[in-house]
NUTORTOR-698337 format. One record per residue (C-alpha): residue number from 1; z, x negated, y negated. Coordinates in Angstrom, 2 decimals, always signed. Example, Ala and Ser with C-alpha at 12.3 -4.5 7.8 and 13.67 -1.06 7.14 Angstrom:
2
+-----+---------+---------+---------+
:   i :       w :       u :       v :
+-----+---------+---------+---------+
:   1 :   +7.80 :  -12.30 :   +4.50 :
:   2 :   +7.14 :  -13.67 :   +1.06 :
+-----+---------+---------+---------+
END
This chain:
423
+-----+---------+---------+---------+
:   i :       w :       u :       v :
+-----+---------+---------+---------+
:   1 :  -58.77 :  +13.51 :  +43.33 :
:   2 :  -54.76 :  +14.71 :  +42.46 :
:   3 :  -53.74 :  +13.20 :  +39.54 :
:   4 :  -50.51 :  +11.72 :  +39.20 :
:   5 :  -48.48 :  +13.05 :  +36.48 :
:   6 :  -46.24 :  +15.79 :  +35.73 :
:   7 :  -46.48 :  +17.42 :  +33.08 :
:   8 :  -42.94 :  +17.78 :  +31.34 :
:   9 :  -42.92 :  +20.12 :  +28.23 :
:  10 :  -40.18 :  +20.30 :  +25.42 :
:  11 :  -39.87 :  +24.05 :  +24.03 :
:  12 :  -38.40 :  +22.30 :  +20.75 :
:  13 :  -42.03 :  +20.35 :  +20.23 :
:  14 :  -43.87 :  +23.72 :  +21.22 :
:  15 :  -42.00 :  +25.29 :  +19.02 :
:  16 :  -43.14 :  +23.17 :  +16.12 :
:  17 :  -46.79 :  +22.99 :  +17.22 :
:  18 :  -47.01 :  +26.63 :  +15.51 :
:  19 :  -47.78 :  +27.52 :  +12.14 :
:  20 :  -45.49 :  +27.34 :   +9.40 :
:  21 :  -45.36 :  +28.63 :   +6.54 :
:  22 :  -44.31 :  +32.72 :   +5.21 :
:  23 :  -45.55 :  +35.22 :   +7.25 :
:  24 :  -48.57 :  +36.69 :   +5.81 :
:  25 :  -48.29 :  +40.61 :   +6.76 :
:  26 :  -51.57 :  +41.38 :   +6.42 :
:  27 :  -52.49 :  +45.04 :   +7.47 :
:  28 :  -55.23 :  +45.25 :  +10.07 :
:  29 :  -58.18 :  +47.52 :  +11.23 :
:  30 :  -56.77 :  +51.34 :  +11.75 :
:  31 :  -53.41 :  +49.12 :  +10.95 :
:  32 :  -52.84 :  +47.84 :  +14.20 :
:  33 :  -52.16 :  +44.64 :  +14.72 :
:  34 :  -54.75 :  +42.35 :  +17.35 :
:  35 :  -54.21 :  +42.10 :  +20.39 :
:  36 :  -56.75 :  +39.80 :  +20.70 :
:  37 :  -57.26 :  +36.24 :  +19.20 :
:  38 :  -60.20 :  +33.72 :  +19.63 :
:  39 :  -61.26 :  +29.67 :  +20.33 :
:  40 :  -63.83 :  +28.86 :  +18.42 :
:  41 :  -65.44 :  +25.02 :  +19.50 :
:  42 :  -65.88 :  +23.11 :  +16.71 :
:  43 :  -69.20 :  +21.01 :  +17.11 :
:  44 :  -72.63 :  +22.95 :  +17.89 :
:  45 :  -71.23 :  +26.28 :  +16.65 :
:  46 :  -69.66 :  +26.24 :  +13.03 :
:  47 :  -70.96 :  +22.43 :  +12.28 :
:  48 :  -73.57 :  +20.29 :  +13.66 :
:  49 :  -72.66 :  +16.56 :  +12.26 :
:  50 :  -72.10 :  +17.63 :   +8.92 :
:  51 :  -74.17 :  +20.28 :   +8.34 :
:  52 :  -72.71 :  +23.92 :   +8.64 :
:  53 :  -74.51 :  +26.23 :  +11.01 :
:  54 :  -75.38 :  +29.08 :   +8.82 :
:  55 :  -73.83 :  +32.10 :  +10.89 :
:  56 :  -70.59 :  +30.45 :  +11.07 :
:  57 :  -69.55 :  +31.58 :   +7.13 :
:  58 :  -70.56 :  +34.85 :   +7.74 :
:  59 :  -68.71 :  +35.56 :  +11.45 :
:  60 :  -65.95 :  +33.94 :   +8.85 :
:  61 :  -66.29 :  +36.29 :   +6.22 :
:  62 :  -66.21 :  +39.33 :   +8.62 :
:  63 :  -62.26 :  +37.69 :   +9.99 :
:  64 :  -60.84 :  +37.48 :   +6.83 :
:  65 :  -59.89 :  +40.00 :   +4.40 :
:  66 :  -60.33 :  +40.52 :   +1.16 :
:  67 :  -57.60 :  +37.75 :   +0.47 :
:  68 :  -59.35 :  +35.09 :   +2.65 :
:  69 :  -56.77 :  +35.70 :   +5.20 :
:  70 :  -57.49 :  +35.57 :   +8.55 :
:  71 :  -56.80 :  +39.32 :  +10.93 :
:  72 :  -56.89 :  +37.63 :  +13.93 :
:  73 :  -55.43 :  +34.71 :  +15.08 :
:  74 :  -57.55 :  +31.59 :  +15.62 :
:  75 :  -57.51 :  +28.37 :  +16.91 :
:  76 :  -59.91 :  +25.49 :  +16.20 :
:  77 :  -60.31 :  +23.88 :  +19.87 :
:  78 :  -62.47 :  +21.24 :  +20.23 :
:  79 :  -63.17 :  +18.08 :  +22.22 :
:  80 :  -63.13 :  +16.05 :  +19.32 :
:  81 :  -60.16 :  +13.29 :  +18.46 :
:  82 :  -61.60 :  +10.59 :  +17.12 :
:  83 :  -59.77 :  +11.52 :  +14.04 :
:  84 :  -56.63 :  +13.18 :  +12.42 :
:  85 :  -55.64 :  +16.57 :  +12.95 :
:  86 :  -55.14 :  +17.14 :   +9.61 :
:  87 :  -58.40 :  +15.44 :   +8.51 :
:  88 :  -60.34 :  +18.19 :  +10.42 :
:  89 :  -58.48 :  +20.80 :   +9.13 :
:  90 :  -59.67 :  +19.99 :   +6.16 :
:  91 :  -63.13 :  +19.51 :   +6.89 :
:  92 :  -63.57 :  +23.07 :   +8.20 :
:  93 :  -62.12 :  +24.89 :   +5.00 :
:  94 :  -64.68 :  +23.61 :   +4.08 :
:  95 :  -67.21 :  +23.98 :   +5.44 :
:  96 :  -65.61 :  +28.02 :   +6.26 :
:  97 :  -64.51 :  +28.63 :   +3.26 :
:  98 :  -61.56 :  +29.81 :   +3.51 :
:  99 :  -57.73 :  +27.56 :   +4.36 :
: 100 :  -57.29 :  +26.63 :   +8.31 :
: 101 :  -54.59 :  +24.66 :   +8.44 :
: 102 :  -53.77 :  +21.52 :  +11.27 :
: 103 :  -51.38 :  +24.19 :  +13.24 :
: 104 :  -55.14 :  +25.86 :  +13.92 :
: 105 :  -56.20 :  +22.90 :  +15.32 :
: 106 :  -55.95 :  +21.58 :  +18.44 :
: 107 :  -58.38 :  +18.16 :  +19.50 :
: 108 :  -58.82 :  +16.29 :  +23.12 :
: 109 :  -55.42 :  +14.61 :  +22.48 :
: 110 :  -53.43 :  +17.59 :  +20.95 :
: 111 :  -51.28 :  +18.43 :  +24.80 :
: 112 :  -50.08 :  +14.58 :  +25.14 :
: 113 :  -46.99 :  +15.52 :  +22.76 :
: 114 :  -46.08 :  +17.19 :  +25.67 :
: 115 :  -46.23 :  +13.80 :  +27.70 :
: 116 :  -42.55 :  +12.91 :  +26.77 :
: 117 :  -42.29 :  +10.84 :  +29.63 :
: 118 :  -44.74 :   +8.13 :  +28.20 :
: 119 :  -44.13 :   +8.04 :  +24.19 :
: 120 :  -41.52 :   +5.05 :  +24.68 :
: 121 :  -43.83 :   +3.16 :  +26.89 :
: 122 :  -45.87 :   +0.73 :  +25.63 :
: 123 :  -49.32 :   +2.27 :  +25.74 :
: 124 :  -52.85 :   +0.52 :  +25.08 :
: 125 :  -55.06 :   +2.80 :  +23.12 :
: 126 :  -58.61 :   +2.73 :  +23.16 :
: 127 :  -61.27 :   +5.32 :  +20.75 :
: 128 :  -62.22 :   +4.75 :  +17.32 :
: 129 :  -60.74 :   +6.03 :  +14.10 :
: 130 :  -57.25 :   +6.06 :  +13.29 :
: 131 :  -56.11 :   +5.90 :  +17.38 :
: 132 :  -52.65 :   +4.12 :  +16.24 :
: 133 :  -51.36 :   +7.25 :  +13.53 :
: 134 :  -52.81 :   +9.62 :  +16.46 :
: 135 :  -50.93 :   +8.04 :  +18.93 :
: 136 :  -47.48 :   +7.81 :  +16.75 :
: 137 :  -48.05 :  +11.47 :  +15.53 :
: 138 :  -48.50 :  +12.59 :  +19.28 :
: 139 :  -45.08 :  +11.14 :  +19.88 :
: 140 :  -45.58 :   +7.42 :  +21.49 :
: 141 :  -43.06 :   +5.33 :  +19.58 :
: 142 :  -44.92 :   +1.73 :  +21.15 :
: 143 :  -48.80 :   +1.24 :  +21.17 :
: 144 :  -51.47 :   -1.70 :  +21.04 :
: 145 :  -55.35 :   -1.28 :  +20.49 :
: 146 :  -57.97 :   -2.75 :  +21.95 :
: 147 :  -58.43 :   -4.94 :  +18.64 :
: 148 :  -54.79 :   -6.07 :  +18.96 :
: 149 :  -55.46 :   -7.16 :  +22.97 :
: 150 :  -58.53 :   -8.77 :  +21.81 :
: 151 :  -56.84 :  -10.97 :  +18.48 :
: 152 :  -53.98 :  -11.38 :  +20.83 :
: 153 :  -56.47 :  -12.85 :  +24.17 :
: 154 :  -59.82 :  -13.81 :  +22.51 :
: 155 :  -60.94 :  -15.04 :  +25.81 :
: 156 :  -61.70 :  -11.98 :  +27.45 :
: 157 :  -64.26 :  -10.96 :  +25.21 :
: 158 :  -67.50 :  -12.49 :  +26.29 :
: 159 :  -69.96 :  -10.07 :  +26.19 :
: 160 :  -70.78 :  -10.63 :  +22.36 :
: 161 :  -71.26 :  -14.44 :  +22.05 :
: 162 :  -71.04 :  -14.14 :  +18.35 :
: 163 :  -67.53 :  -13.32 :  +18.59 :
: 164 :  -66.56 :  -15.94 :  +21.33 :
: 165 :  -64.26 :  -18.67 :  +19.92 :
: 166 :  -65.54 :  -21.63 :  +19.25 :
: 167 :  -62.51 :  -23.65 :  +20.68 :
: 168 :  -60.26 :  -23.02 :  +23.46 :
: 169 :  -57.48 :  -21.06 :  +21.63 :
: 170 :  -53.51 :  -22.20 :  +22.31 :
: 171 :  -51.82 :  -19.95 :  +24.41 :
: 172 :  -50.37 :  -16.20 :  +23.68 :
: 173 :  -46.91 :  -15.99 :  +23.86 :
: 174 :  -44.56 :  -12.80 :  +23.46 :
: 175 :  -47.54 :  -10.35 :  +23.83 :
: 176 :  -45.96 :   -7.27 :  +25.45 :
: 177 :  -47.09 :   -5.83 :  +29.13 :
: 178 :  -48.39 :   -2.98 :  +28.35 :
: 179 :  -46.83 :   +0.03 :  +30.76 :
: 180 :  -50.41 :   +2.81 :  +30.46 :
: 181 :  -53.62 :   +3.62 :  +28.60 :
: 182 :  -54.63 :   +6.40 :  +26.22 :
: 183 :  -58.19 :   +6.17 :  +26.17 :
: 184 :  -58.65 :   +9.48 :  +22.66 :
: 185 :  -62.68 :   +8.67 :  +22.61 :
: 186 :  -65.70 :   +6.99 :  +22.91 :
: 187 :  -65.34 :   +3.69 :  +21.51 :
: 188 :  -67.53 :   +1.96 :  +19.14 :
: 189 :  -68.31 :   -1.36 :  +20.70 :
: 190 :  -68.39 :   +0.01 :  +24.57 :
: 191 :  -68.75 :   -3.65 :  +26.80 :
: 192 :  -65.08 :   -4.84 :  +25.04 :
: 193 :  -63.20 :   -1.77 :  +25.70 :
: 194 :  -64.79 :   -1.23 :  +29.45 :
: 195 :  -63.57 :   -5.44 :  +30.14 :
: 196 :  -60.85 :   -5.24 :  +28.45 :
: 197 :  -59.29 :   -1.72 :  +29.60 :
: 198 :  -60.11 :   -3.05 :  +33.36 :
: 199 :  -58.74 :   -5.83 :  +32.59 :
: 200 :  -55.53 :   -4.44 :  +31.78 :
: 201 :  -55.55 :   -2.20 :  +35.47 :
: 202 :  -56.49 :   -5.15 :  +36.98 :
: 203 :  -53.77 :   -7.34 :  +36.25 :
: 204 :  -51.37 :   -4.67 :  +35.99 :
: 205 :  -50.71 :   -4.42 :  +32.13 :
: 206 :  -51.13 :   -8.71 :  +31.44 :
: 207 :  -54.51 :   -9.84 :  +31.00 :
: 208 :  -53.85 :  -13.37 :  +30.74 :
: 209 :  -52.44 :  -14.01 :  +34.05 :
: 210 :  -54.74 :  -14.79 :  +37.04 :
: 211 :  -56.11 :  -11.98 :  +39.50 :
: 212 :  -53.96 :  -11.91 :  +42.94 :
: 213 :  -53.43 :   -8.65 :  +44.54 :
: 214 :  -54.99 :   -6.04 :  +42.43 :
: 215 :  -52.13 :   -3.60 :  +42.30 :
: 216 :  -52.76 :   +0.21 :  +43.18 :
: 217 :  -51.97 :   +2.63 :  +42.82 :
: 218 :  -53.10 :   +0.97 :  +39.43 :
: 219 :  -50.90 :   +1.80 :  +35.64 :
: 220 :  -51.19 :   +5.22 :  +34.91 :
: 221 :  -54.53 :   +6.66 :  +32.54 :
: 222 :  -54.22 :   +9.79 :  +30.90 :
: 223 :  -57.27 :  +10.46 :  +29.70 :
: 224 :  -58.64 :  +12.80 :  +26.91 :
: 225 :  -62.21 :  +14.62 :  +26.53 :
: 226 :  -64.60 :  +14.87 :  +29.61 :
: 227 :  -68.20 :  +15.65 :  +27.48 :
: 228 :  -70.56 :  +14.02 :  +28.50 :
: 229 :  -72.93 :  +15.43 :  +26.02 :
: 230 :  -71.96 :  +16.98 :  +22.83 :
: 231 :  -74.48 :  +18.08 :  +19.67 :
: 232 :  -75.21 :  +16.67 :  +16.92 :
: 233 :  -77.71 :  +16.70 :  +13.82 :
: 234 :  -80.64 :  +15.13 :  +16.23 :
: 235 :  -82.34 :  +17.43 :  +18.45 :
: 236 :  -81.29 :  +16.51 :  +21.91 :
: 237 :  -78.27 :  +16.37 :  +22.48 :
: 238 :  -75.74 :  +12.54 :  +22.09 :
: 239 :  -73.48 :  +10.86 :  +24.40 :
: 240 :  -69.91 :  +11.54 :  +24.88 :
: 241 :  -66.55 :  +10.42 :  +25.39 :
: 242 :  -67.90 :  +12.08 :  +29.34 :
: 243 :  -69.96 :   +8.85 :  +29.71 :
: 244 :  -67.59 :   +6.07 :  +28.77 :
: 245 :  -65.52 :   +7.61 :  +31.37 :
: 246 :  -68.28 :   +7.62 :  +33.75 :
: 247 :  -68.77 :   +3.88 :  +33.05 :
: 248 :  -65.80 :   +2.97 :  +33.35 :
: 249 :  -64.34 :   +5.28 :  +36.78 :
: 250 :  -67.79 :   +2.89 :  +38.31 :
: 251 :  -67.08 :   -0.26 :  +37.10 :
: 252 :  -63.59 :   -0.09 :  +38.29 :
: 253 :  -64.57 :   +1.15 :  +41.79 :
: 254 :  -67.33 :   -1.33 :  +41.92 :
: 255 :  -65.01 :   -4.05 :  +41.36 :
: 256 :  -61.78 :   -2.38 :  +43.48 :
: 257 :  -63.80 :   -0.17 :  +46.24 :
: 258 :  -60.91 :   +2.24 :  +45.20 :
: 259 :  -61.30 :   +5.06 :  +42.73 :
: 260 :  -59.99 :   +5.62 :  +39.33 :
: 261 :  -56.54 :   +7.77 :  +38.99 :
: 262 :  -55.91 :   +9.84 :  +35.80 :
: 263 :  -52.40 :  +10.63 :  +35.54 :
: 264 :  -54.18 :  +13.65 :  +33.28 :
: 265 :  -57.15 :  +14.40 :  +31.65 :
: 266 :  -56.84 :  +16.72 :  +28.53 :
: 267 :  -59.13 :  +18.44 :  +26.63 :
: 268 :  -61.64 :  +20.64 :  +27.60 :
: 269 :  -62.37 :  +21.92 :  +30.32 :
: 270 :  -58.86 :  +21.13 :  +31.32 :
: 271 :  -56.82 :  +24.36 :  +31.99 :
: 272 :  -53.47 :  +22.20 :  +30.27 :
: 273 :  -55.79 :  +22.72 :  +27.25 :
: 274 :  -56.53 :  +26.41 :  +26.95 :
: 275 :  -52.57 :  +27.16 :  +27.78 :
: 276 :  -51.19 :  +25.20 :  +25.15 :
: 277 :  -54.29 :  +26.78 :  +22.70 :
: 278 :  -52.60 :  +30.42 :  +24.02 :
: 279 :  -49.31 :  +29.62 :  +23.28 :
: 280 :  -50.31 :  +28.85 :  +19.61 :
: 281 :  -52.55 :  +32.06 :  +19.60 :
: 282 :  -49.24 :  +33.81 :  +19.99 :
: 283 :  -46.99 :  +31.58 :  +18.27 :
: 284 :  -49.86 :  +32.30 :  +15.20 :
: 285 :  -49.70 :  +35.90 :  +15.81 :
: 286 :  -45.89 :  +35.70 :  +15.63 :
: 287 :  -45.78 :  +33.89 :  +12.31 :
: 288 :  -48.10 :  +36.49 :  +10.52 :
: 289 :  -46.02 :  +38.94 :  +11.32 :
: 290 :  -48.43 :  +40.82 :  +13.81 :
: 291 :  -45.97 :  +42.12 :  +17.14 :
: 292 :  -48.16 :  +43.24 :  +19.09 :
: 293 :  -48.66 :  +40.84 :  +22.26 :
: 294 :  -51.92 :  +39.18 :  +22.70 :
: 295 :  -53.78 :  +39.99 :  +25.83 :
: 296 :  -57.10 :  +38.79 :  +25.73 :
: 297 :  -58.82 :  +35.63 :  +24.21 :
: 298 :  -62.15 :  +34.89 :  +23.54 :
: 299 :  -63.76 :  +31.84 :  +24.08 :
: 300 :  -66.42 :  +30.43 :  +21.46 :
: 301 :  -69.07 :  +27.72 :  +22.55 :
: 302 :  -71.78 :  +25.75 :  +22.90 :
: 303 :  -72.03 :  +23.63 :  +25.97 :
: 304 :  -71.57 :  +25.17 :  +29.79 :
: 305 :  -69.81 :  +22.29 :  +31.17 :
: 306 :  -67.16 :  +22.17 :  +29.42 :
: 307 :  -66.59 :  +25.72 :  +26.94 :
: 308 :  -67.59 :  +27.70 :  +29.40 :
: 309 :  -66.09 :  +25.94 :  +32.88 :
: 310 :  -63.19 :  +25.73 :  +31.03 :
: 311 :  -62.63 :  +29.41 :  +29.76 :
: 312 :  -63.74 :  +30.69 :  +33.16 :
: 313 :  -61.52 :  +28.48 :  +34.58 :
: 314 :  -58.86 :  +29.41 :  +32.60 :
: 315 :  -59.20 :  +32.67 :  +33.15 :
: 316 :  -59.36 :  +32.13 :  +36.63 :
: 317 :  -55.75 :  +30.63 :  +36.14 :
: 318 :  -54.70 :  +33.86 :  +34.09 :
: 319 :  -55.89 :  +36.24 :  +37.56 :
: 320 :  -54.31 :  +33.27 :  +39.92 :
: 321 :  -50.52 :  +33.82 :  +38.09 :
: 322 :  -50.78 :  +37.19 :  +37.58 :
: 323 :  -51.95 :  +38.14 :  +40.85 :
: 324 :  -48.34 :  +35.66 :  +41.89 :
: 325 :  -46.35 :  +37.41 :  +39.35 :
: 326 :  -47.20 :  +40.92 :  +41.22 :
: 327 :  -46.92 :  +38.95 :  +44.86 :
: 328 :  -44.62 :  +36.64 :  +44.94 :
: 329 :  -44.51 :  +33.76 :  +47.44 :
: 330 :  -48.52 :  +33.88 :  +47.82 :
: 331 :  -49.95 :  +30.55 :  +47.21 :
: 332 :  -52.84 :  +30.43 :  +44.86 :
: 333 :  -56.27 :  +30.10 :  +46.46 :
: 334 :  -57.71 :  +26.05 :  +46.25 :
: 335 :  -60.35 :  +27.08 :  +44.00 :
: 336 :  -57.85 :  +27.98 :  +41.06 :
: 337 :  -55.18 :  +25.10 :  +42.71 :
: 338 :  -56.61 :  +22.27 :  +41.39 :
: 339 :  -55.16 :  +19.26 :  +39.26 :
: 340 :  -55.62 :  +20.29 :  +36.19 :
: 341 :  -53.86 :  +23.12 :  +36.10 :
: 342 :  -50.19 :  +25.02 :  +36.14 :
: 343 :  -48.92 :  +21.84 :  +38.31 :
: 344 :  -49.46 :  +20.08 :  +36.20 :
: 345 :  -47.98 :  +22.02 :  +33.08 :
: 346 :  -44.00 :  +22.75 :  +33.16 :
: 347 :  -43.73 :  +25.11 :  +30.15 :
: 348 :  -40.58 :  +26.41 :  +30.35 :
: 349 :  -40.30 :  +29.81 :  +31.06 :
: 350 :  -39.03 :  +30.73 :  +27.56 :
: 351 :  -42.86 :  +29.95 :  +26.67 :
: 352 :  -44.53 :  +32.15 :  +28.71 :
: 353 :  -47.26 :  +33.91 :  +26.75 :
: 354 :  -48.72 :  +37.31 :  +27.20 :
: 355 :  -52.69 :  +36.08 :  +27.62 :
: 356 :  -53.79 :  +38.11 :  +30.46 :
: 357 :  -57.87 :  +37.35 :  +29.93 :
: 358 :  -60.28 :  +35.04 :  +28.78 :
: 359 :  -63.76 :  +35.56 :  +28.42 :
: 360 :  -66.86 :  +32.90 :  +27.73 :
: 361 :  -68.94 :  +33.53 :  +24.98 :
: 362 :  -72.08 :  +30.82 :  +25.29 :
: 363 :  -74.01 :  +30.56 :  +21.53 :
: 364 :  -77.35 :  +28.87 :  +21.15 :
: 365 :  -77.30 :  +26.78 :  +18.46 :
: 366 :  -75.51 :  +23.68 :  +20.25 :
: 367 :  -75.69 :  +21.87 :  +23.72 :
: 368 :  -76.89 :  +25.29 :  +25.17 :
: 369 :  -80.63 :  +26.52 :  +24.57 :
: 370 :  -83.07 :  +29.30 :  +24.92 :
: 371 :  -87.01 :  +29.18 :  +24.52 :
: 372 :  -87.41 :  +33.06 :  +24.72 :
: 373 :  -84.97 :  +35.46 :  +24.46 :
: 374 :  -81.66 :  +35.96 :  +25.00 :
: 375 :  -80.55 :  +36.90 :  +29.26 :
: 376 :  -78.20 :  +38.84 :  +30.21 :
: 377 :  -77.08 :  +35.97 :  +32.50 :
: 378 :  -76.62 :  +32.17 :  +31.84 :
: 379 :  -77.88 :  +31.55 :  +35.65 :
: 380 :  -81.07 :  +33.61 :  +34.82 :
: 381 :  -81.93 :  +31.08 :  +32.48 :
: 382 :  -79.94 :  +27.75 :  +32.78 :
: 383 :  -81.26 :  +26.10 :  +36.75 :
: 384 :  -78.24 :  +24.21 :  +36.84 :
: 385 :  -78.97 :  +21.61 :  +39.26 :
: 386 :  -77.07 :  +18.37 :  +37.77 :
: 387 :  -74.04 :  +18.81 :  +37.06 :
: 388 :  -72.15 :  +17.25 :  +33.54 :
: 389 :  -68.64 :  +18.22 :  +34.60 :
: 390 :  -66.09 :  +15.32 :  +35.46 :
: 391 :  -65.93 :  +13.42 :  +38.81 :
: 392 :  -62.50 :  +15.32 :  +39.49 :
: 393 :  -63.58 :  +18.68 :  +38.15 :
: 394 :  -65.59 :  +20.26 :  +41.40 :
: 395 :  -68.27 :  +22.13 :  +40.35 :
: 396 :  -69.07 :  +26.20 :  +40.81 :
: 397 :  -71.77 :  +27.11 :  +39.14 :
: 398 :  -70.05 :  +30.53 :  +38.66 :
: 399 :  -67.91 :  +28.77 :  +36.28 :
: 400 :  -70.67 :  +27.71 :  +34.39 :
: 401 :  -72.11 :  +31.70 :  +33.96 :
: 402 :  -70.44 :  +32.84 :  +30.90 :
: 403 :  -69.55 :  +36.26 :  +30.22 :
: 404 :  -71.55 :  +36.88 :  +27.75 :
: 405 :  -74.41 :  +34.55 :  +25.72 :
: 406 :  -75.62 :  +35.15 :  +22.21 :
: 407 :  -77.59 :  +33.85 :  +19.28 :
: 408 :  -74.60 :  +32.69 :  +17.56 :
: 409 :  -71.31 :  +32.49 :  +16.52 :
: 410 :  -71.34 :  +35.33 :  +13.88 :
: 411 :  -72.96 :  +37.09 :  +16.84 :
: 412 :  -69.87 :  +36.34 :  +18.87 :
: 413 :  -67.39 :  +37.47 :  +16.48 :
: 414 :  -69.29 :  +41.18 :  +16.07 :
: 415 :  -69.36 :  +41.55 :  +20.59 :
: 416 :  -65.48 :  +40.74 :  +20.39 :
: 417 :  -64.99 :  +43.21 :  +17.26 :
: 418 :  -66.95 :  +45.55 :  +19.45 :
: 419 :  -65.12 :  +45.87 :  +23.06 :
: 420 :  -61.80 :  +45.73 :  +21.25 :
: 421 :  -62.92 :  +48.63 :  +18.23 :
: 422 :  -62.56 :  +46.58 :  +15.50 :
: 423 :  -64.34 :  +46.58 :  +12.52 :
+-----+---------+---------+---------+
END
């Protein structure tokens, strides 16, 4: 499904996104600056719910020097979105035993700060946690929550009989017309959010109006986090926001006979998210005083359908971009020229980074588990016949085959250090 939007990135916004503070000129292995960096997933890699994965602290002891400063650039790339970036950074600092800044954390919705064409529109925001504060922090000036919409139109939410109004409420006046929808993450009351979001899309932003001709294309929808499953303390994976999106898509299609379209799908495995992460990695390296360009990224995750797929898709994009530079005018292949890639990330030339490759490293402490010795290839133990990725991402078996499989994040760091001849 083609995405209708076009991401317009302001150079000033990108510069503002980099780490702040005075540069720390730490010495690196052999007195040479790093030419590589890490993208770490969080849930299932570093933590499981509130519990720290034991290997995580050992990994970061390797990554940090004696003063606790990281020796290589690191970004925490998580599909979580129902929290503030500062809160997530504080949690990671406590879990890992070193200081993590908010500028090192990319939540599923972080790239929305680049979607300036929607920042002055009235946007309905869905999810849980500080959704209003998150939206405002990303630059959105006028937001309406699901709860505010429900209170303005109490007759819309009818599944929970205890919340139905006892008397017919007076007509609502002065409520703004909604101009778009942001889906931050899975809500608490799915039935309420599914009903009200559907109402908004069917009514062109005026859910108190009578249903006449269904508008199509519908209002723009920006969705963050496509994970069908994620790993917490339970022994089996938990359903995530991707499952909520699946419900919304099927309800909309069943009611209208048409496909729900997205203006943007961000968070892993979207290439937009990885490009944003690569930019922050390079910014971090520059802030630390490391002059060598970052050439290689190692993306460590536990979910083949988001972490591995996303890293491999980004690596495919990097190869295609390099080929385009070498052979000017040659179109990218259909496989890589998909709706979540370069056509929808209009970064200025000044923001181009030096990354040449992104290797995926799959760990066995989260969604992906193994029962025997770790094989050398994902396909030997995965035998995946059901695609857990999002509808708009075509399934390619090669994209869920990790570059490397290791037991845990500490092994992943050791593997990268060995490849980089780093100690």
